[in-house]
KENUZA-465287 format. One record per residue (C-alpha): residue number from 0; x, y, z. Coordinates in Angstrom, 3 decimals. Layout:
<pts>
@n=NUM, xx=X, yy=Y, zz=Z $
...
</pts>
This chain:
<pts>
@n=0, xx=0.022, yy=0.023, zz=0.015 $
@n=1, xx=2.781, yy=2.402, zz=0.802 $
@n=2, xx=4.425, yy=1.861, zz=-2.555 $
@n=3, xx=1.111, yy=2.522, zz=-4.256 $
@n=4, xx=0.604, yy=5.812, zz=-2.279 $
@n=5, xx=4.225, yy=6.749, zz=-3.113 $
@n=6, xx=3.614, yy=6.141, zz=-6.837 $
@n=7, xx=0.404, yy=8.215, zz=-6.712 $
@n=8, xx=2.270, yy=11.085, zz=-4.978 $
@n=9, xx=5.041, yy=10.938, zz=-7.555 $
@n=10, xx=2.495, yy=11.010, zz=-10.397 $
@n=11, xx=0.670, yy=13.910, zz=-8.770 $
@n=12, xx=3.948, yy=15.822, zz=-8.415 $
@n=13, xx=4.755, yy=15.250, zz=-12.021 $
@n=14, xx=1.296, yy=16.513, zz=-13.023 $
@n=15, xx=1.623, yy=19.566, zz=-10.799 $
@n=16, xx=4.668, yy=20.668, zz=-12.771 $
@n=17, xx=3.347, yy=19.803, zz=-16.237 $
@n=18, xx=1.749, yy=23.203, zz=-16.805 $
@n=19, xx=4.753, yy=25.044, zz=-15.426 $
@n=20, xx=6.980, yy=23.533, zz=-18.092 $
@n=21, xx=4.824, yy=24.615, zz=-21.022 $
@n=22, xx=5.814, yy=27.472, zz=-23.403 $
@n=23, xx=2.620, yy=29.316, zz=-22.414 $
@n=24, xx=3.604, yy=29.402, zz=-18.734 $
@n=25, xx=7.252, yy=30.243, zz=-19.337 $
@n=26, xx=6.582, yy=32.863, zz=-22.014 $
@n=27, xx=3.761, yy=34.400, zz=-20.049 $
@n=28, xx=6.002, yy=34.527, zz=-17.007 $
@n=29, xx=8.718, yy=36.339, zz=-18.913 $
@n=30, xx=6.199, yy=38.934, zz=-20.023 $
@n=31, xx=4.566, yy=39.370, zz=-16.648 $
@n=32, xx=7.888, yy=39.579, zz=-14.794 $
@n=33, xx=9.241, yy=42.209, zz=-17.113 $
@n=34, xx=6.163, yy=44.332, zz=-16.807 $
@n=35, xx=5.868, yy=43.945, zz=-13.035 $
@n=36, xx=9.476, yy=45.183, zz=-12.797 $
@n=37, xx=8.484, yy=48.261, zz=-14.768 $
@n=38, xx=5.292, yy=48.740, zz=-12.721 $
@n=39, xx=7.204, yy=48.741, zz=-9.506 $
@n=40, xx=9.400, yy=51.521, zz=-10.811 $
@n=41, xx=6.487, yy=53.549, zz=-12.132 $
@n=42, xx=4.635, yy=53.302, zz=-8.825 $
@n=43, xx=7.830, yy=54.332, zz=-6.955 $
@n=44, xx=9.544, yy=56.865, zz=-9.152 $
@n=45, xx=7.094, yy=58.287, zz=-11.659 $
@n=46, xx=6.076, yy=61.390, zz=-9.648 $
@n=47, xx=9.747, yy=62.194, zz=-9.054 $
@n=48, xx=10.395, yy=61.794, zz=-12.804 $
@n=49, xx=7.538, yy=64.188, zz=-13.572 $
@n=50, xx=8.854, yy=66.682, zz=-11.067 $
@n=51, xx=12.633, yy=66.454, zz=-11.388 $
@n=52, xx=12.910, yy=65.185, zz=-14.971 $
@n=53, xx=10.124, yy=67.073, zz=-16.662 $
@n=54, xx=9.959, yy=70.217, zz=-14.516 $
@n=55, xx=6.416, yy=69.945, zz=-13.179 $
@n=56, xx=5.495, yy=71.156, zz=-9.704 $
@n=57, xx=5.006, yy=68.622, zz=-6.961 $
@n=58, xx=1.235, yy=69.202, zz=-7.080 $
@n=59, xx=1.115, yy=68.794, zz=-10.878 $
@n=60, xx=3.222, yy=65.659, zz=-10.649 $
@n=61, xx=0.995, yy=64.173, zz=-7.997 $
@n=62, xx=-2.071, yy=64.904, zz=-10.080 $
@n=63, xx=-0.663, yy=63.451, zz=-13.276 $
@n=64, xx=0.350, yy=60.296, zz=-11.431 $
@n=65, xx=-3.255, yy=59.201, zz=-11.830 $
@n=66, xx=-3.195, yy=59.471, zz=-15.650 $
@n=67, xx=-1.580, yy=56.045, zz=-16.280 $
@n=68, xx=-4.179, yy=54.359, zz=-14.047 $
@n=69, xx=-7.010, yy=56.023, zz=-15.984 $
@n=70, xx=-5.619, yy=54.721, zz=-19.268 $
@n=71, xx=-5.150, yy=51.258, zz=-17.626 $
@n=72, xx=-8.752, yy=51.208, zz=-16.557 $
@n=73, xx=-9.899, yy=51.983, zz=-20.083 $
@n=74, xx=-7.549, yy=49.349, zz=-21.533 $
@n=75, xx=-8.676, yy=46.626, zz=-19.148 $
@n=76, xx=-12.378, yy=47.212, zz=-19.860 $
@n=77, xx=-11.649, yy=47.461, zz=-23.602 $
@n=78, xx=-9.693, yy=44.177, zz=-23.800 $
@n=79, xx=-12.322, yy=42.427, zz=-21.649 $
@n=80, xx=-15.018, yy=43.536, zz=-24.080 $
@n=81, xx=-12.902, yy=42.648, zz=-27.114 $
@n=82, xx=-12.056, yy=39.250, zz=-25.684 $
@n=83, xx=-15.689, yy=38.404, zz=-25.064 $
@n=84, xx=-16.559, yy=39.377, zz=-28.623 $
@n=85, xx=-13.720, yy=37.290, zz=-30.096 $
@n=86, xx=-14.526, yy=34.248, zz=-28.021 $
@n=87, xx=-18.236, yy=34.459, zz=-28.892 $
@n=88, xx=-17.188, yy=34.330, zz=-32.551 $
@n=89, xx=-15.052, yy=31.226, zz=-31.988 $
@n=90, xx=-11.677, yy=32.966, zz=-32.330 $
@n=91, xx=-8.846, yy=31.036, zz=-30.696 $
@n=92, xx=-7.929, yy=32.133, zz=-27.166 $
@n=93, xx=-4.356, yy=32.402, zz=-28.430 $
@n=94, xx=-5.377, yy=35.739, zz=-29.973 $
@n=95, xx=-7.067, yy=37.126, zz=-26.835 $
@n=96, xx=-4.734, yy=35.619, zz=-24.195 $
@n=97, xx=-1.460, yy=35.599, zz=-26.136 $
@n=98, xx=-1.300, yy=38.031, zz=-29.029 $
@n=99, xx=-3.205, yy=40.926, zz=-27.410 $
@n=100, xx=-1.262, yy=41.020, zz=-24.115 $
@n=101, xx=2.031, yy=40.469, zz=-26.000 $
@n=102, xx=1.195, yy=43.339, zz=-28.398 $
@n=103, xx=0.110, yy=45.649, zz=-25.539 $
@n=104, xx=3.349, yy=45.003, zz=-23.669 $
@n=105, xx=5.414, yy=45.525, zz=-26.819 $
@n=106, xx=3.850, yy=48.915, zz=-27.397 $
@n=107, xx=4.490, yy=49.706, zz=-23.715 $
@n=108, xx=8.130, yy=48.830, zz=-24.136 $
@n=109, xx=8.498, yy=50.921, zz=-27.240 $
@n=110, xx=6.892, yy=53.896, zz=-25.481 $
@n=111, xx=9.370, yy=53.642, zz=-22.603 $
@n=112, xx=12.407, yy=53.186, zz=-24.818 $
@n=113, xx=11.518, yy=56.380, zz=-26.721 $
@n=114, xx=11.149, yy=58.608, zz=-23.633 $
@n=115, xx=14.688, yy=60.119, zz=-23.580 $
@n=116, xx=14.289, yy=61.352, zz=-27.114 $
@n=117, xx=11.033, yy=63.250, zz=-26.577 $
@n=118, xx=11.537, yy=66.880, zz=-25.713 $
@n=119, xx=7.917, yy=67.897, zz=-24.931 $
@n=120, xx=7.026, yy=67.163, zz=-21.240 $
@n=121, xx=3.253, yy=66.903, zz=-21.891 $
@n=122, xx=3.933, yy=64.338, zz=-24.657 $
@n=123, xx=6.149, yy=62.347, zz=-22.327 $
@n=124, xx=3.338, yy=62.208, zz=-19.778 $
@n=125, xx=0.916, yy=61.026, zz=-22.454 $
@n=126, xx=3.262, yy=58.376, zz=-23.768 $
@n=127, xx=4.018, yy=57.035, zz=-20.330 $
@n=128, xx=0.358, yy=56.860, zz=-19.576 $
@n=129, xx=-0.607, yy=55.073, zz=-22.775 $
@n=130, xx=2.367, yy=52.655, zz=-22.538 $
@n=131, xx=1.585, yy=51.795, zz=-18.935 $
@n=132, xx=-2.130, yy=51.464, zz=-19.605 $
@n=133, xx=-1.676, yy=49.082, zz=-22.517 $
@n=134, xx=0.925, yy=47.076, zz=-20.621 $
@n=135, xx=-1.467, yy=46.372, zz=-17.714 $
@n=136, xx=-3.538, yy=44.026, zz=-19.836 $
@n=137, xx=-0.864, yy=41.358, zz=-19.429 $
@n=138, xx=-1.906, yy=40.574, zz=-15.892 $
@n=139, xx=-5.521, yy=39.495, zz=-16.277 $
@n=140, xx=-5.096, yy=38.019, zz=-19.794 $
@n=141, xx=-1.979, yy=35.967, zz=-18.920 $
@n=142, xx=-3.594, yy=34.845, zz=-15.697 $
@n=143, xx=-6.491, yy=33.604, zz=-17.853 $
@n=144, xx=-4.048, yy=31.898, zz=-20.178 $
@n=145, xx=-2.474, yy=30.017, zz=-17.251 $
@n=146, xx=-5.903, yy=29.053, zz=-15.993 $
@n=147, xx=-6.789, yy=27.643, zz=-19.405 $
@n=148, xx=-3.834, yy=25.238, zz=-19.516 $
@n=149, xx=-4.197, yy=23.948, zz=-15.946 $
@n=150, xx=-6.433, yy=21.154, zz=-14.701 $
@n=151, xx=-8.741, yy=22.467, zz=-12.038 $
@n=152, xx=-7.009, yy=20.714, zz=-9.178 $
@n=153, xx=-3.618, yy=22.197, zz=-10.206 $
@n=154, xx=-4.778, yy=25.769, zz=-10.789 $
@n=155, xx=-4.123, yy=27.246, zz=-7.360 $
@n=156, xx=-0.616, yy=25.896, zz=-7.064 $
@n=157, xx=0.348, yy=26.842, zz=-10.662 $
@n=158, xx=-0.965, yy=30.343, zz=-10.408 $
@n=159, xx=0.778, yy=30.654, zz=-7.052 $
@n=160, xx=4.107, yy=29.876, zz=-8.635 $
@n=161, xx=3.366, yy=32.267, zz=-11.521 $
@n=162, xx=2.416, yy=35.146, zz=-9.249 $
@n=163, xx=5.295, yy=34.568, zz=-6.851 $
@n=164, xx=7.946, yy=34.663, zz=-9.575 $
@n=165, xx=6.261, yy=37.567, zz=-11.309 $
@n=166, xx=6.119, yy=39.585, zz=-8.085 $
@n=167, xx=9.803, yy=39.204, zz=-7.504 $
@n=168, xx=10.226, yy=41.873, zz=-10.222 $
@n=169, xx=8.942, yy=44.328, zz=-7.596 $
@n=170, xx=12.146, yy=43.747, zz=-5.664 $
@n=171, xx=14.438, yy=44.108, zz=-8.659 $
@n=172, xx=12.836, yy=47.137, zz=-10.243 $
@n=173, xx=13.250, yy=49.811, zz=-7.546 $
@n=174, xx=16.733, yy=48.602, zz=-6.742 $
@n=175, xx=17.812, yy=48.776, zz=-10.386 $
@n=176, xx=16.248, yy=52.225, zz=-10.742 $
@n=177, xx=17.979, yy=53.563, zz=-7.685 $
@n=178, xx=21.323, yy=52.325, zz=-8.944 $
@n=179, xx=20.809, yy=53.875, zz=-12.399 $
@n=180, xx=19.709, yy=57.217, zz=-11.013 $
@n=181, xx=22.570, yy=57.359, zz=-8.587 $
@n=182, xx=25.079, yy=56.528, zz=-11.382 $
@n=183, xx=23.654, yy=59.028, zz=-13.874 $
@n=184, xx=24.980, yy=62.506, zz=-14.495 $
@n=185, xx=21.696, yy=63.984, zz=-13.277 $
@n=186, xx=18.475, yy=62.603, zz=-11.721 $
@n=187, xx=16.549, yy=63.584, zz=-14.849 $
@n=188, xx=18.767, yy=61.590, zz=-17.214 $
@n=189, xx=18.789, yy=58.726, zz=-14.693 $
@n=190, xx=15.031, yy=58.456, zz=-14.607 $
@n=191, xx=14.835, yy=58.621, zz=-18.354 $
@n=192, xx=17.477, yy=55.916, zz=-18.740 $
@n=193, xx=15.701, yy=53.700, zz=-16.151 $
@n=194, xx=12.464, yy=53.744, zz=-18.115 $
@n=195, xx=14.419, yy=53.126, zz=-21.310 $
@n=196, xx=16.234, yy=50.105, zz=-19.923 $
@n=197, xx=13.093, yy=48.614, zz=-18.416 $
@n=198, xx=11.173, yy=49.362, zz=-21.569 $
@n=199, xx=13.730, yy=47.279, zz=-23.512 $
@n=200, xx=13.318, yy=44.432, zz=-21.011 $
@n=201, xx=9.553, yy=44.676, zz=-21.447 $
@n=202, xx=9.994, yy=44.412, zz=-25.243 $
@n=203, xx=11.955, yy=41.212, zz=-24.823 $
@n=204, xx=9.232, yy=39.842, zz=-22.572 $
@n=205, xx=6.547, yy=40.850, zz=-25.048 $
@n=206, xx=8.289, yy=39.217, zz=-28.017 $
@n=207, xx=8.730, yy=36.077, zz=-25.941 $
@n=208, xx=5.025, yy=36.011, zz=-25.134 $
@n=209, xx=4.043, yy=36.609, zz=-28.730 $
@n=210, xx=6.088, yy=33.660, zz=-29.860 $
@n=211, xx=5.246, yy=31.210, zz=-27.061 $
@n=212, xx=1.849, yy=31.810, zz=-25.421 $
@n=213, xx=-0.675, yy=29.456, zz=-26.987 $
@n=214, xx=-3.165, yy=28.193, zz=-24.369 $
@n=215, xx=-5.138, yy=25.809, zz=-26.593 $
@n=216, xx=-2.024, yy=24.026, zz=-27.731 $
@n=217, xx=-0.512, yy=23.700, zz=-24.272 $
@n=218, xx=-3.832, yy=22.695, zz=-22.655 $
@n=219, xx=-3.872, yy=19.760, zz=-25.058 $
@n=220, xx=-0.271, yy=18.897, zz=-24.116 $
@n=221, xx=-1.039, yy=18.926, zz=-20.406 $
@n=222, xx=-4.182, yy=16.822, zz=-20.938 $
@n=223, xx=-2.300, yy=14.385, zz=-23.114 $
@n=224, xx=0.347, yy=13.997, zz=-20.425 $
@n=225, xx=-2.285, yy=13.248, zz=-17.773 $
@n=226, xx=-4.020, yy=10.775, zz=-19.986 $
@n=227, xx=-0.799, yy=9.065, zz=-20.925 $
@n=228, xx=0.181, yy=8.771, zz=-17.286 $
</pts>
């Protein structure tokens, strides 16, 4: 009996890691981690960038800090509506849960990379807001992609691993930003370079997701592995 229970535990452990090894999980994790790193910097340093880097007053910078969240709210509602429409028409979830978040993050990365070359402060605020807002769609859509590839009994553990690794970007981002700003010739150039570097990282994560996230394919792989076992 003990050998049977051990075999069952070994099989369950193998199954628990089956979704984690899929391209959808790994590619989605690369995208979510890169954006979470950027988010942690935006939430920490963006008002200072508006004030020190762009010349706005502290009151103006604090007010404009809400602009990215407004765009994010619109983007989240918009992608939810679009996703429902696509799925009702039978479009593959790879489009809604892979291509759309990957494209949104790619645009976000491009926006951040371009910041140091934009000389109009108001335009910088607009581009940061749009980039951040479009990038936020990676969180709900990639979570949905992970949910699609996981058997119900493995969902909590798999999402836990996904969210834990993703959230570690919140430790890296502010530390990296502080190091870049301290090493720069001026705080303004340091902030701009920080967003540029993290924007490039986000672009890498976005391209990875575009190439790898395919929930229907990987759901079949996980199911086939369970059936074969």
